[in-house]
Structures are given as C-alpha cells and as structure tokens.
N, C-alpha and C positions, 0 to 999 in steps of 0.2 A: 504494500500500500504506500503510494507516494503522496505525502501530505503537503507537497509544495503549494497547491492552490489555496490551502487554508492555514498554512503555517503561521502567518502574522496574527491570526485570530484564534488559533487552536486553544490557547489558555483560557480565553473568555468563553468559548463554546463549552469547554470542560466545566468551568465554574457555573455557567448557566444551568447545566444539567445536573451537576453533582456537588456544587459548592467546592469545598476543599477535601472531599472524601477520597478522591482518587490520589491526591497527594499523601493523605494519611495511609492509604493502602501501600503506596510505594515505599514509604519510610517506616512502616510498622516494625520491621526487624533490622533497621539500619544499624543499631548498636551491636547486633549479634555478628556483624561481618566486619568489624573494625580492624581485624587482624589480616584481612585479605591483602595479598601483595601483587597478584597477577590477575587482572579482572577484565572480563569481556562484558560489555553493555550493548545490548541489541535493541534498537528502536525506542530509546527513552524519550523521544519527542523533542521538546524545546529545551531540555537540559536542566530542569528544576531539580530533579533527583540527582543528576550527575554532579551538579555544583555542590550539593551536600555531601555526596560520596567523596569528591576530591578534597573537601575541607576536612572530612573525618579521616580518610585513609591517605594521609600525607606520605608522599614517596612511593605510593603504589603505581605500578605500570598498568594503565587503563587503555584498552582499545574500545573505541566507541564506533559502532557501525550503524549507518542509516542510509536508506535509499533516497531520502529526501535531502537535497542540497540546502534548501532553505531552513529545514529543521536543524541540520548540522551547523549552519551559521548561527542560529539562535543559541544552540547548545554551547558553541565555542564562546559566544559573547558572555554567557553566564558562568561557564566552568573554567574558562581560561585555556592556556596553551600547554598545560602539563599533561593533557590527555592527547592520545594519538587518534585523530579523527579519520574515518574511512567512509567515503561516499561509495557505498557498495551494497550488493544484495547478499544478505546473510546466507542464502542458499548456495552461493558460489564463492564467497569470500574465503581466502586461505587462512585457516585458524592456527594459532599457536597452542600452547598448553596453558590452562588457566586453573586457579584455585577458587575462583568465584565466577559464576555466570549470572547475569541479571537480565531478565526479560519481563518488563512491565507493560501490560496491555499490548503484547506483541504476538504471542502464540495464537490469540483469537483472530488474527488477521489471515490465517492459513487454513485451507481446507485439508481434509485427511490425506489427499494425494501428496501435498507438500509438507504437511506437519510431521508425518512419521519420519521421512528421511532427514528433515531438518533437525529434529530433536536428536536423531541418531548421530548426525555429524557433529552437533554441538557436544553431545555426551562424549564422543570420541576425543574431543579436545579438552575434556575435563580431567584434572589430575586425580589420582586415586583417592584423595581426601577432599575433593572439591565440594563446594556447596552451590546451590542454585536458588536464587531469590526470584520469586515470581509474584506478580499481582495480576489478576485476571477477572473478567466477568465469569459468572457461574450460573448455570441453570438449575435451580432447586428441583427436586423430583416430583413433589405432589403438592396439592392444596392451593390455596389462594396465592402463596408465595411463588409457586411455579407459574401460574397464570400471569401474575404481575411482572415477573421477570421476562416472560415471553414477549409481552408488549414492549418492554424497554429494549430488549435485544433486537426485536424486529425494527423498532424505530432507529436504533443506532446503526444497524447494518444498512438500513435504507439510506440514512444520512450519509454514511461514508461511501456507499455505492455512487450516490449522486455527486458528491464533492471530490472524491479521489479515484473513483473507478474500481473500488474494492469489489472483488468477485465473490468472496466468501459470504455465505448467508447464514451459517450455523456455527456454533461453538464446536471445537474438537476437544474431547476429553484427554488432556495431556497426562493424567495420572498413570494409566497403565503403560504409557510410552516411557515416562521417566523411571517407573518401577522396573521395567524391562532392562533399562540401562544401569540398574544398580543403585538408584537413588531412593531415599525414603524421606517422608515428611517428618521433620522434627518440631516444627512449630507452624501454626496456622491460626488465622483470624478471619472473620467474615463480618460484613455490615450490609446495610440496606436490605434487610430481610433475606440475606444469603445471595444477593445479586453480585456483590463484590467480595473478593477474597485476596488475602495475602498469605503466601506460603514460603517457608524456608525448608529446602530439601538438603540432604547430605548423603554422600556416598560412603561415609565411614562410621556411621553410628546406627544403633538399633534402639535408641531411646524412644519412649512412648511419645505420641503426639500430645501437645499441650493445647 
C-alpha cells in the first residue's frame, strides 16, 4: 500500500477515526524492547513511533522500510538521520539479521497470497532470540463486538482502496504464521472492544501470555 496520496494528512485521518488509540497500541510495549540493538521497522507510516524508538534505543542500528517516499520523508523529519531509510517493498527488500522486528498496522495490508511468504522471509531474518512487536486490527469472533468490528474494517479497507489503491479486503490471521516460524506471544493488549491489538512475540521464551 503506497500512502503517498494521503501522507500529509495521514495523522489527522488517524486521529479523526481513533483519536490517539493507534499511537497507544504502537507504544504499548515500547519499554519491553529497550535493549534491542538491530531493528527492522516495516511500514511505520509518518514516523511517530520511530522517533520514540530512536530516542529510547540510542545507538541501535535501525532499518526503516516503506514503499511510500512521502511517508519516508515525514519519518526522517521526525526521527532524524540515525536511522537507515529504505524506499523499498518489504516483499523484495534484502534483509539482514535482526533482534527486533516491528510491524505496526502493516500485516493487515496483505492478502494471504502475500502475507504467508512475507512473514516467512521476515522470520528468516530474525535472530534466534528475536522479538516481534506488532499492532494490528483484529476481528473478534462473535457477538455485537464482531459485528461492530466488521463495519469498521469494511469502512477502513474501503477508504484505503479509494485513496491508495489497496487491494486487500480482509484481515489475515498472522498468529498461526508466526507460530509456525517459532514465535510465541509473551504479552498482548486489546482496546476498542477487541478491534485493536498490541502484541509482543518472542522466539526464545515459553512464558505465559499476560
């Protein structure tokens, strides 16, 4: 999804729909990853999370990848030049080895055909003790929360189809794909009646989910 057409107004569209809740989802587990030294950030948008990550993880080597040149420019303006910025597609960008992967509202932009091989190639670039920080939209299973979420998700996918040409129309469940790659959830939170979720995954622990 190339957000060039809406990049200057992206922040305000987000605030209009969700206030600051998406920012809270992105930063929910930020203190938990303060020791990360080699970081891959995919599609963080205009760099609000990236700026906080740079401030916290001083000295870390951070690769930031986005297909939108205008989003990259906004991110650089916020986060500065200590990050290595890549105007590239995550599906083909050559990856190094990372001890932290960050995908905020990113995996929901891919259909199953692309999501499965993308998650596999990202996992292959993760170190044996890597963590994966995720915030995403989620479809609750039953009841009024499920119906409420379906309306929101239909609206969001329709909006991004019109403004950016996004082809995806439904969420992909990334949970079995990350589990297959050896990751397990160690922390998670949700908000907006289950529509929004923050997750911290790890490859090296079997601790219970909190």
